[in-house]
N, CA, C and O atoms as a Tinker XYZ file with bonds, in Angstrom:
   396  protein
     1  N     79.284000   54.799000   78.929000    73     2
     2  CA    78.025000   54.671000   78.217000    64     1     3
     3  C     78.296000   54.897000   76.735000    63     2     4     5
     4  O     78.985000   55.852000   76.374000    81     3
     5  N     77.775000   54.048000   75.885000    73     3     6
     6  CA    77.988000   54.185000   74.452000    64     5     7
     7  C     77.158000   55.340000   73.904000    63     6     8     9
     8  O     76.231000   55.810000   74.564000    81     7
     9  N     77.492000   55.801000   72.689000    73     7    10
    10  CA    76.745000   56.891000   72.063000    64     9    11
    11  C     75.280000   56.513000   71.875000    63    10    12    13
    12  O     74.400000   57.356000   72.051000    81    11
    13  N     75.003000   55.256000   71.521000    73    11    14
    14  CA    73.621000   54.815000   71.324000    64    13    15
    15  C     72.851000   54.869000   72.639000    63    14    16    17
    16  O     71.702000   55.308000   72.668000    81    15
    17  N     73.484000   54.419000   73.738000    73    15    18
    18  CA    72.820000   54.475000   75.032000    64    17    19
    19  C     72.573000   55.919000   75.443000    63    18    20    21
    20  O     71.524000   56.242000   76.001000    81    19
    21  N     73.557000   56.801000   75.163000    73    19    22
    22  CA    73.402000   58.217000   75.489000    64    21    23
    23  C     72.224000   58.817000   74.733000    63    22    24    25
    24  O     71.436000   59.566000   75.310000    81    23
    25  N     72.095000   58.498000   73.453000    73    23    26
    26  CA    71.003000   59.016000   72.638000    64    25    27
    27  C     69.648000   58.535000   73.148000    63    26    28    29
    28  O     68.640000   59.224000   72.997000    81    27
    29  N     69.632000   57.346000   73.755000    73    27    30
    30  CA    68.381000   56.766000   74.231000    64    29    31
    31  C     67.868000   57.478000   75.479000    63    30    32    33
    32  O     66.682000   57.381000   75.795000    81    31
    33  N     68.730000   58.186000   76.189000    73    31    34
    34  CA    68.330000   58.890000   77.401000    64    33    35
    35  C     68.354000   57.994000   78.623000    63    34    36    37
    36  O     68.719000   56.820000   78.551000    81    35
    37  N     67.961000   58.566000   79.729000    73    35    38
    38  CA    67.883000   57.843000   80.996000    64    37    39
    39  C     66.424000   57.705000   81.390000    63    38    40    41
    40  O     65.626000   58.626000   81.213000    81    39
    41  N     66.089000   56.542000   81.926000    73    39    42
    42  CA    64.706000   56.274000   82.321000    64    41    43
    43  C     64.579000   56.415000   83.834000    63    42    44    45
    44  O     65.304000   55.789000   84.607000    81    43
    45  N     63.630000   57.260000   84.225000    73    43    46
    46  CA    63.374000   57.531000   85.631000    64    45    47
    47  C     61.993000   56.994000   85.995000    63    46    48    49
    48  O     61.007000   57.303000   85.327000    81    47
    49  N     61.926000   56.199000   87.041000    73    47    50
    50  CA    60.643000   55.774000   87.565000    64    49    51
    51  C     60.056000   56.924000   88.362000    63    50    52    53
    52  O     60.786000   57.652000   89.034000    81    51
    53  N     58.751000   57.091000   88.294000    73    51    54
    54  CA    58.109000   58.198000   89.008000    64    53    55
    55  C     56.921000   57.684000   89.812000    63    54    56    57
    56  O     56.226000   56.753000   89.405000    81    55
    57  N     56.712000   58.304000   90.939000    73    55    58
    58  CA    55.597000   57.904000   91.780000    64    57    59
    59  C     55.237000   58.999000   92.763000    63    58    60    61
    60  O     55.854000   60.064000   92.799000    81    59
    61  N     54.229000   58.710000   93.554000    73    59    62
    62  CA    53.780000   59.612000   94.602000    64    61    63
    63  C     53.774000   58.833000   95.910000    63    62    64    65
    64  O     53.139000   57.785000   96.024000    81    63
    65  N     54.493000   59.362000   96.891000    73    63    66
    66  CA    54.485000   58.780000   98.234000    64    65    67
    67  C     53.472000   59.562000   99.053000    63    66    68    69
    68  O     53.519000   60.791000   99.110000    81    67
    69  N     52.564000   58.845000   99.679000    73    67    70
    70  CA    51.493000   59.467000  100.450000    64    69    71
    71  C     51.837000   59.408000  101.940000    63    70    72    73
    72  O     52.096000   58.338000  102.490000    81    71
    73  N     51.834000   60.567000  102.574000    73    71    74
    74  CA    52.007000   60.620000  104.029000    64    73    75
    75  C     50.679000   61.072000  104.630000    63    74    76    77
    76  O     49.713000   61.306000  103.904000    81    75
    77  N     50.633000   61.194000  105.942000    73    75    78
    78  CA    49.418000   61.690000  106.600000    64    77    79
    79  C     49.104000   63.119000  106.168000    63    78    80    81
    80  O     47.940000   63.519000  106.125000    81    79
    81  N     50.153000   63.892000  105.846000    73    79    82
    82  CA    49.969000   65.319000  105.603000    64    81    83
    83  C     50.153000   65.768000  104.157000    63    82    84    85
    84  O     49.700000   66.853000  103.791000    81    83
    85  N     50.811000   64.954000  103.326000    73    83    86
    86  CA    51.139000   65.451000  101.995000    64    85    87
    87  C     51.394000   64.335000  100.985000    63    86    88    89
    88  O     51.530000   63.158000  101.321000    81    87
    89  N     51.452000   64.776000   99.729000    73    87    90
    90  CA    51.887000   63.925000   98.633000    64    89    91
    91  C     53.335000   64.298000   98.339000    63    90    92    93
    92  O     53.660000   65.481000   98.244000    81    91
    93  N     54.202000   63.309000   98.195000    73    91    94
    94  CA    55.602000   63.573000   97.873000    64    93    95
    95  C     55.905000   62.962000   96.517000    63    94    96    97
    96  O     55.729000   61.760000   96.319000    81    95
    97  N     56.360000   63.789000   95.579000    73    95    98
    98  CA    56.728000   63.308000   94.256000    64    97    99
    99  C     58.060000   62.576000   94.384000    63    98   100   101
   100  O     59.013000   63.111000   94.952000    81    99
   101  N     58.127000   61.357000   93.859000    73    99   102
   102  CA    59.310000   60.512000   93.992000    64   101   103
   103  C     59.893000   60.227000   92.615000    63   102   104   105
   104  O     59.175000   59.849000   91.690000    81   103
   105  N     61.211000   60.414000   92.493000    73   103   106
   106  CA    61.922000   60.087000   91.255000    64   105   107
   107  C     62.946000   59.008000   91.581000    63   106   108   109
   108  O     63.819000   59.204000   92.426000    81   107
   109  N     62.834000   57.872000   90.908000    73   107   110
   110  CA    63.811000   56.797000   91.058000    64   109   111
   111  C     64.883000   57.003000   89.994000    63   110   112   113
   112  O     64.597000   56.973000   88.797000    81   111
   113  N     66.109000   57.210000   90.441000    73   111   114
   114  CA    67.213000   57.538000   89.550000    64   113   115
   115  C     68.010000   56.270000   89.246000    63   114   116   117
   116  O     68.381000   55.542000   90.167000    81   115
   117  N     68.283000   55.991000   87.947000    73   115   118
   118  CA    69.060000   54.798000   87.609000    64   117   119
   119  C     70.489000   54.910000   88.129000    63   118   120   121
   120  O     71.038000   56.006000   88.240000    81   119
   121  N     71.075000   53.772000   88.442000    73   119   122
   122  CA    72.436000   53.776000   88.979000    64   121   123
   123  C     73.471000   54.168000   87.925000    63   122   124   125
   124  O     74.547000   54.657000   88.269000    81   123
   125  N     73.162000   53.962000   86.669000    73   123   126
   126  CA    74.106000   54.290000   85.597000    64   125   127
   127  C     73.672000   55.536000   84.827000    63   126   128   129
   128  O     73.686000   55.558000   83.596000    81   127
   129  N     73.289000   56.564000   85.569000    73   127   130
   130  CA    72.781000   57.796000   84.976000    64   129   131
   131  C     73.865000   58.484000   84.135000    63   130   132   133
   132  O     75.049000   58.435000   84.467000    81   131
   133  N     73.439000   59.119000   83.050000    73   131   134
   134  CA    74.324000   59.842000   82.154000    64   133   135
   135  C     75.041000   60.947000   82.920000    63   134   136   137
   136  O     74.432000   61.628000   83.746000    81   135
   137  N     76.318000   61.124000   82.653000    73   135   138
   138  CA    77.096000   62.142000   83.348000    64   137   139
   139  C     76.669000   63.564000   82.977000    63   138   140   141
   140  O     77.098000   64.522000   83.621000    81   139
   141  N     75.831000   63.711000   81.949000    73   139   142
   142  CA    75.337000   65.022000   81.554000    64   141   143
   143  C     74.368000   65.624000   82.555000    63   142   144   145
   144  O     74.110000   66.828000   82.523000    81   143
   145  N     73.825000   64.795000   83.448000    73   143   146
   146  CA    72.929000   65.295000   84.488000    64   145   147
   147  C     73.805000   65.799000   85.634000    63   146   148   149
   148  O     74.289000   65.003000   86.439000    81   147
   149  N     74.009000   67.101000   85.710000    73   147   150
   150  CA    74.929000   67.633000   86.709000    64   149   151
   151  C     74.219000   68.241000   87.913000    63   150   152   153
   152  O     74.833000   68.406000   88.967000    81   151
   153  N     72.952000   68.573000   87.777000    73   151   154
   154  CA    72.210000   69.213000   88.865000    64   153   155
   155  C     71.005000   68.349000   89.233000    63   154   156   157
   156  O     70.010000   68.343000   88.507000    81   155
   157  N     71.077000   67.618000   90.355000    73   155   158
   158  CA    69.974000   66.723000   90.735000    64   157   159
   159  C     68.627000   67.428000   90.850000    63   158   160   161
   160  O     67.608000   66.872000   90.439000    81   159
   161  N     68.602000   68.633000   91.395000    73   159   162
   162  CA    67.331000   69.353000   91.523000    64   161   163
   163  C     66.762000   69.710000   90.155000    63   162   164   165
   164  O     65.550000   69.665000   89.944000    81   163
   165  N     67.650000   70.065000   89.227000    73   163   166
   166  CA    67.198000   70.428000   87.883000    64   165   167
   167  C     66.553000   69.244000   87.171000    63   166   168   169
   168  O     65.487000   69.389000   86.572000    81   167
   169  N     67.194000   68.061000   87.232000    73   167   170
   170  CA    66.578000   66.938000   86.514000    64   169   171
   171  C     65.335000   66.436000   87.225000    63   170   172   173
   172  O     64.409000   65.961000   86.568000    81   171
   173  N     65.285000   66.526000   88.548000    73   171   174
   174  CA    64.061000   66.129000   89.239000    64   173   175
   175  C     62.913000   67.065000   88.873000    63   174   176   177
   176  O     61.774000   66.624000   88.716000    81   175
   177  N     63.208000   68.348000   88.737000    73   175   178
   178  CA    62.183000   69.304000   88.312000    64   177   179
   179  C     61.744000   69.010000   86.880000    63   178   180   181
   180  O     60.552000   69.069000   86.576000    81   179
   181  N     62.687000   68.695000   86.002000    73   179   182
   182  CA    62.356000   68.357000   84.620000    64   181   183
   183  C     61.495000   67.095000   84.560000    63   182   184   185
   184  O     60.541000   67.031000   83.785000    81   183
   185  N     61.826000   66.104000   85.365000    73   183   186
   186  CA    61.026000   64.878000   85.412000    64   185   187
   187  C     59.607000   65.209000   85.871000    63   186   188   189
   188  O     58.637000   64.756000   85.264000    81   187
   189  N     59.483000   65.988000   86.929000    73   187   190
   190  CA    58.152000   66.353000   87.445000    64   189   191
   191  C     57.356000   67.129000   86.393000    63   190   192   193
   192  O     56.175000   66.851000   86.185000    81   191
   193  N     57.983000   68.089000   85.736000    73   191   194
   194  CA    57.293000   68.863000   84.699000    64   193   195
   195  C     56.831000   67.958000   83.562000    63   194   196   197
   196  O     55.731000   68.124000   83.034000    81   195
   197  N     57.673000   67.006000   83.191000    73   195   198
   198  CA    57.328000   66.070000   82.120000    64   197   199
   199  C     56.101000   65.251000   82.509000    63   198   200   201
   200  O     55.201000   65.056000   81.693000    81   199
   201  N     56.063000   64.776000   83.738000    73   199   202
   202  CA    54.928000   63.986000   84.214000    64   201   203
   203  C     53.658000   64.828000   84.213000    63   202   204   205
   204  O     52.642000   64.412000   83.657000    81   203
   205  N     53.704000   66.006000   84.829000    73   203   206
   206  CA    52.487000   66.805000   84.975000    64   205   207
   207  C     52.056000   67.477000   83.672000    63   206   208   209
   208  O     50.922000   67.944000   83.569000    81   207
   209  N     52.936000   67.532000   82.684000    73   207   210
   210  CA    52.518000   67.974000   81.342000    64   209   211
   211  C     51.661000   66.910000   80.658000    63   210   212   213
   212  O     50.900000   67.215000   79.740000    81   211
   213  N     51.788000   65.657000   81.108000    73   211   214
   214  CA    51.101000   64.546000   80.456000    64   213   215
   215  C     49.959000   63.968000   81.281000    63   214   216   217
   216  O     49.055000   63.330000   80.741000    81   215
   217  N     50.004000   64.191000   82.580000    73   215   218
   218  CA    48.949000   63.680000   83.454000    64   217   219
   219  C     48.183000   64.836000   84.068000    63   218   220   221
   220  O     48.726000   65.922000   84.271000    81   219
   221  N     46.935000   64.592000   84.356000    73   219   222
   222  CA    46.107000   65.572000   85.061000    64   221   223
   223  C     46.468000   65.468000   86.546000    63   222   224   225
   224  O     46.073000   64.522000   87.229000    81   223
   225  N     47.208000   66.435000   87.020000    73   223   226
   226  CA    47.734000   66.401000   88.382000    64   225   227
   227  C     46.630000   66.264000   89.427000    63   226   228   229
   228  O     46.706000   65.402000   90.302000    81   227
   229  N     45.614000   67.102000   89.340000    73   227   230
   230  CA    44.539000   67.091000   90.337000    64   229   231
   231  C     43.814000   65.755000   90.347000    63   230   232   233
   232  O     43.597000   65.175000   91.410000    81   231
   233  N     43.440000   65.264000   89.174000    73   231   234
   234  CA    42.709000   63.996000   89.100000    64   233   235
   235  C     43.584000   62.826000   89.572000    63   234   236   237
   236  O     43.096000   61.919000   90.246000    81   235
   237  N     44.857000   62.849000   89.222000    73   235   238
   238  CA    45.762000   61.777000   89.636000    64   237   239
   239  C     45.922000   61.765000   91.153000    63   238   240   241
   240  O     45.864000   60.705000   91.777000    81   239
   241  N     46.122000   62.934000   91.744000    73   239   242
   242  CA    46.286000   62.997000   93.204000    64   241   243
   243  C     45.005000   62.633000   93.934000    63   242   244   245
   244  O     45.053000   62.015000   94.997000    81   243
   245  N     43.868000   63.005000   93.383000    73   243   246
   246  CA    42.590000   62.591000   93.997000    64   245   247
   247  C     42.451000   61.072000   93.985000    63   246   248   249
   248  O     42.027000   60.469000   94.971000    81   247
   249  N     42.812000   60.463000   92.858000    73   247   250
   250  CA    42.712000   59.005000   92.754000    64   249   251
   251  C     43.650000   58.337000   93.762000    63   250   252   253
   252  O     43.270000   57.372000   94.426000    81   251
   253  N     44.859000   58.849000   93.870000    73   251   254
   254  CA    45.814000   58.284000   94.829000    64   253   255
   255  C     45.281000   58.444000   96.248000    63   254   256   257
   256  O     45.366000   57.516000   97.052000    81   255
   257  N     44.733000   59.615000   96.559000    73   255   258
   258  CA    44.190000   59.871000   97.891000    64   257   259
   259  C     43.061000   58.892000   98.219000    63   258   260   261
   260  O     42.930000   58.446000   99.359000    81   259
   261  N     42.253000   58.566000   97.220000    73   259   262
   262  CA    41.127000   57.652000   97.436000    64   261   263
   263  C     41.566000   56.197000   97.536000    63   262   264   265
   264  O     40.948000   55.412000   98.255000    81   263
   265  N     42.630000   55.827000   96.819000    73   263   266
   266  CA    43.019000   54.418000   96.701000    64   265   267
   267  C     44.180000   53.984000   97.590000    63   266   268   269
   268  O     44.312000   52.799000   97.894000    81   267
   269  N     45.022000   54.927000   98.009000    73   267   270
   270  CA    46.241000   54.555000   98.735000    64   269   271
   271  C     46.135000   54.933000  100.207000    63   270   272   273
   272  O     45.334000   55.784000  100.593000    81   271
   273  N     46.953000   54.288000  101.008000    73   271   274
   274  CA    47.035000   54.550000  102.436000    64   273   275
   275  C     48.317000   55.318000  102.742000    63   274   276   277
   276  O     49.308000   55.163000  102.028000    81   275
   277  N     48.317000   56.139000  103.780000    73   275   278
   278  CA    49.558000   56.806000  104.178000    64   277   279
   279  C     50.680000   55.785000  104.365000    63   278   280   281
   280  O     50.482000   54.716000  104.942000    81   279
   281  N     51.851000   56.143000  103.867000    73   279   282
   282  CA    53.004000   55.240000  103.919000    64   281   283
   283  C     53.232000   54.512000  102.610000    63   282   284   285
   284  O     54.317000   53.975000  102.385000    81   283
   285  N     52.232000   54.484000  101.743000    73   283   286
   286  CA    52.362000   53.823000  100.445000    64   285   287
   287  C     52.986000   54.760000   99.412000    63   286   288   289
   288  O     52.829000   55.979000   99.473000    81   287
   289  N     53.693000   54.154000   98.468000    73   287   290
   290  CA    54.184000   54.874000   97.303000    64   289   291
   291  C     53.496000   54.273000   96.087000    63   290   292   293
   292  O     53.592000   53.072000   95.834000    81   291
   293  N     52.810000   55.111000   95.350000    73   291   294
   294  CA    52.078000   54.682000   94.163000    64   293   295
   295  C     52.926000   54.999000   92.940000    63   294   296   297
   296  O     53.282000   56.154000   92.707000    81   295
   297  N     53.243000   53.987000   92.170000    73   295   298
   298  CA    54.023000   54.172000   90.955000    64   297   299
   299  C     53.127000   54.738000   89.861000    63   298   300   301
   300  O     52.067000   54.189000   89.561000    81   299
   301  N     53.571000   55.846000   89.270000    73   299   302
   302  CA    52.838000   56.430000   88.149000    64   301   303
   303  C     53.305000   55.852000   86.819000    63   302   304   305
   304  O     52.503000   55.660000   85.905000    81   303
   305  N     54.595000   55.577000   86.710000    73   303   306
   306  CA    55.149000   55.046000   85.465000    64   305   307
   307  C     56.607000   55.433000   85.332000    63   306   308   309
   308  O     57.367000   55.417000   86.300000    81   307
   309  N     56.982000   55.784000   84.097000    73   307   310
   310  CA    58.384000   56.131000   83.856000    64   309   311
   311  C     58.472000   57.179000   82.751000    63   310   312   313
   312  O     57.598000   57.284000   81.890000    81   311
   313  N     59.555000   57.947000   82.807000    73   311   314
   314  CA    59.862000   58.899000   81.752000    64   313   315
   315  C     61.313000   58.704000   81.353000    63   314   316   317
   316  O     62.173000   58.452000   82.197000    81   315
   317  N     61.576000   58.821000   80.060000    73   315   318
   318  CA    62.938000   58.711000   79.555000    64   317   319
   319  C     63.316000   60.061000   78.967000    63   318   320   321
   320  O     62.654000   60.579000   78.067000    81   319
   321  N     64.402000   60.618000   79.502000    73   319   322
   322  CA    64.850000   61.951000   79.124000    64   321   323
   323  C     66.332000   61.953000   78.795000    63   322   324   325
   324  O     67.089000   61.102000   79.263000    81   323
   325  N     66.733000   62.917000   77.986000    73   323   326
   326  CA    68.150000   63.183000   77.741000    64   325   327
   327  C     68.542000   64.388000   78.593000    63   326   328   329
   328  O     67.686000   65.194000   78.956000    81   327
   329  N     69.825000   64.515000   78.911000    73   327   330
   330  CA    70.267000   65.649000   79.731000    64   329   331
   331  C     69.936000   67.019000   79.128000    63   330   332   333
   332  O     69.871000   68.007000   79.859000    81   331
   333  N     69.728000   67.095000   77.819000    73   331   334
   334  CA    69.367000   68.384000   77.214000    64   333   335
   335  C     67.880000   68.710000   77.387000    63   334   336   337
   336  O     67.416000   69.751000   76.922000    81   335
   337  N     67.135000   67.825000   78.054000    73   335   338
   338  CA    65.723000   68.055000   78.308000    64   337   339
   339  C     64.786000   67.390000   77.317000    63   338   340   341
   340  O     63.568000   67.470000   77.475000    81   339
   341  N     65.325000   66.738000   76.302000    73   339   342
   342  CA    64.502000   66.052000   75.312000    64   341   343
   343  C     63.773000   64.879000   75.955000    63   342   344   345
   344  O     64.386000   64.040000   76.615000    81   343
   345  N     62.459000   64.830000   75.755000    73   343   346
   346  CA    61.660000   63.705000   76.232000    64   345   347
   347  C     61.709000   62.622000   75.159000    63   346   348   349
   348  O     61.243000   62.831000   74.039000    81   347
   349  N     62.268000   61.473000   75.500000    73   347   350
   350  CA    62.400000   60.362000   74.566000    64   349   351
   351  C     61.149000   59.492000   74.592000    63   350   352   353
   352  O     60.659000   59.061000   73.548000    81   351
   353  N     60.633000   59.237000   75.809000    73   351   354
   354  CA    59.495000   58.332000   75.940000    64   353   355
   355  C     58.836000   58.545000   77.298000    63   354   356   357
   356  O     59.477000   58.987000   78.251000    81   355
   357  N     57.563000   58.228000   77.371000    73   355   358
   358  CA    56.847000   58.196000   78.638000    64   357   359
   359  C     55.927000   56.980000   78.620000    63   358   360   361
   360  O     55.429000   56.576000   77.569000    81   359
   361  N     55.717000   56.416000   79.775000    73   359   362
   362  CA    54.771000   55.304000   79.914000    64   361   363
   363  C     54.189000   55.383000   81.318000    63   362   364   365
   364  O     54.919000   55.398000   82.309000    81   363
   365  N     52.867000   55.432000   81.384000    73   363   366
   366  CA    52.201000   55.560000   82.669000    64   365   367
   367  C     51.246000   54.402000   82.900000    63   366   368   369
   368  O     50.720000   53.814000   81.954000    81   367
   369  N     51.027000   54.082000   84.175000    73   367   370
   370  CA    50.080000   53.034000   84.557000    64   369   371
   371  C     48.686000   53.415000   84.092000    63   370   372   373
   372  O     48.372000   54.595000   83.938000    81   371
   373  N     47.880000   52.438000   83.877000    73   371   374
   374  CA    46.496000   52.677000   83.432000    64   373   375
   375  C     45.731000   53.508000   84.452000    63   374   376   377
   376  O     44.818000   54.242000   84.072000    81   375
   377  N     46.074000   53.418000   85.737000    73   375   378
   378  CA    45.360000   54.170000   86.760000    64   377   379
   379  C     45.752000   55.642000   86.807000    63   378   380   381
   380  O     45.063000   56.440000   87.442000    81   379
   381  N     46.838000   56.014000   86.150000    73   379   382
   382  CA    47.220000   57.425000   86.092000    64   381   383
   383  C     46.234000   58.136000   85.158000    63   382   384   385
   384  O     45.784000   57.563000   84.166000    81   383
   385  N     45.913000   59.360000   85.479000    73   383   386
   386  CA    44.888000   60.086000   84.720000    64   385   387
   387  C     45.569000   60.979000   83.687000    63   386   388   389
   388  O     46.224000   61.963000   84.031000    81   387
   389  N     45.400000   60.615000   82.409000    73   387   390
   390  CA    46.014000   61.381000   81.322000    64   389   391
   391  C     45.410000   62.772000   81.239000    63   390   392   393
   392  O     44.212000   62.955000   81.457000    81   391
   393  N     46.239000   63.739000   80.927000    73   391   394
   394  CA    45.771000   65.136000   80.781000    64   393   395
   395  C     45.026000   65.297000   79.479000    63   394   396
   396  O     44.554000   66.391000   79.169000    81   395
């Protein structure tokens, strides 16, 4: 990965998978992820925190519950992060509820 690509961060798709019993937060990881991401649980937690810092969690989950069926995965959008935790960019679907 070039220095410019490294500076740009990695973009993770984010969504919610709805089951009969729960909402599951889903992180789509790029195949060419920066080698600086050494702990998968840590970056997934950082991605989730980034999303819920920007979206109203309760309102978003209520909307998904009303609009989606069990078995569906609803895409919320994407977040671009650097391994040091810097948020480079976020973009969410219009149906996601901004905080």
